[in-house]
Steps between C-alpha positions, in 0.01 A plus 500: 500500500791731569638450151174517299251712694775706665316455828548287810261346748504629857416172670402635843174616340391138438459221754646157434168313518331740259793480260520121498123469460506739205781299335294180523197666340701686235508192271129547432447866598779758514280786626558420868879504488498816287273681745722384789832608349403817310481724813841365607686598181750784533748663261791525748671201341859605570454579869711290737209504749271322249760237417588424864136477602433264209773267626363521854149413388611201295682369808191544717293326232724194528484510882119486485424847638263755351665763284341773707694362797817548297406861445455554871835335572673715238355816652616389847852443367495844339409666829780314681772729368767718657356808672622755752327422829488774765452419870363789703438563867206739553375650827214733587665820625436644847286219641540249781483202513680474168302409190747371245538283189782323320426425137643435154411664171648482150692785339267516198232653722460877484534722806121537489458121513738487796260748662196282429672202663592704809145634524355149495743375765412788735120487440486821297191468284589716199291791629763779500802638315850370571864561412853387582766740629872430481744725688801473269679796656531326839608175334763680294633685806526174694703340219732801479564489876623143463787623283564867580530735798237765567745769385551324165128444457419865568699606196297295255159480666367823351581370153307178572204701623461645151455155342229234503731284711417707807127541435225302664318275256124464501332220305132575449218442255423810299180662619442856386434634848805350672777438248734797449764451232733776621631504855839629615519257792364184339529305183156367412466171313185337368463184708322303228773569241813381681584145596656401827803347327573838337497683834752295699640153560709597802407366847444743790295725273244688710179678412171605656158423362234757585131410481195720563651847531230591753552217749871503414585128502868424436668166436881484515656256251855362495637288219669205672609306195486500121609198303443355156356152519270258322150565625140483380345846475165343584622474860602866540446720691519258793469573871753307711413607855367784711310610811191708569178556309572824317325836483131584526381735227396851613567432869724808528853371440715331762351714779151379412622143467647515851167629638317220322740237635448621859120501460497149353717376784252632761202354311261734680414867544365777278808522277501125445131501402555788257790320333302174477210680333732681259690181414183288476701231678571360845762253375779729377837384636783748438758236586367248247724404210437225241783458249303254283200731473729792420674310220159402360405868492831603341444251220145620434500872573825667382352508149173638637682784680687578179171526312351726768792745512628497143186437293234624746303176472251394763575155646260221404257370761714187538822697552322733742393197705865385515619850589252520789555136599136405450620138509555543876151639566621774738318823424513753216874565544604137530603529867 
């Protein structure tokens, strides 16, 4: 077929049983096999991908497996390639007891997608604006002090202050009312247009994620490790460990969260009753942490957050149920 028709058959579009059945019937009626193979014909006859997949499918045919299984296996092998994997430690700023996470994410993710993962891990429900801030000036000064005296540094510091090296970096989605392209103190970068691997691969990189500029939530992130290894992207981002529930939307920042924690601990009184009514829950546990549930949500909802922030889509009813943990049956907020 490659020589005459100048087309090849993409075999993952046809199942083995259907193909073999059509071959048997083709002696008396060729319509079935033509209708089966016509949608699978492609003109990319010189592509290595087509050739390799054809060999794979013929092998799976001989082993007795369905061709569609071969397609799934090929796609799994493709995902298991070399990728930069970043391991972060993240901690909610200015709150005790500590609420923290340790997680991995691949370098192909944008800074915005890193934000969506952090939001999910700290129970931020995509209701407010967010950004990352990186204090490069302090990091640069610390590196200089490792090699030079204060007197030597003083002579060159003013020159550094005039360059982007000494500016703070802010990674943020571009909204007309918040994103300012020109700022003498900051370099602003569109968070959805730059990938993590293009920002840094150096451990001990520090940045702050800000969420809800009214309540003022901050999460401090430190890059613990970055290595290139064979990994399936289907498993990233992945939460390794952590402690504490996370934030409560619109509670008033860490001060409000502390008040809520004290009221829930007493389990009585006017303030407790007001919080219970507002939360629509008597079962909220601010010390609860379920790594399996969190990884389930990371797998399902990072894409949903991306659609909310970048394309302004409303989540489907099914995704909204997952976001609010309707599967637990614990009130309108999933507590």
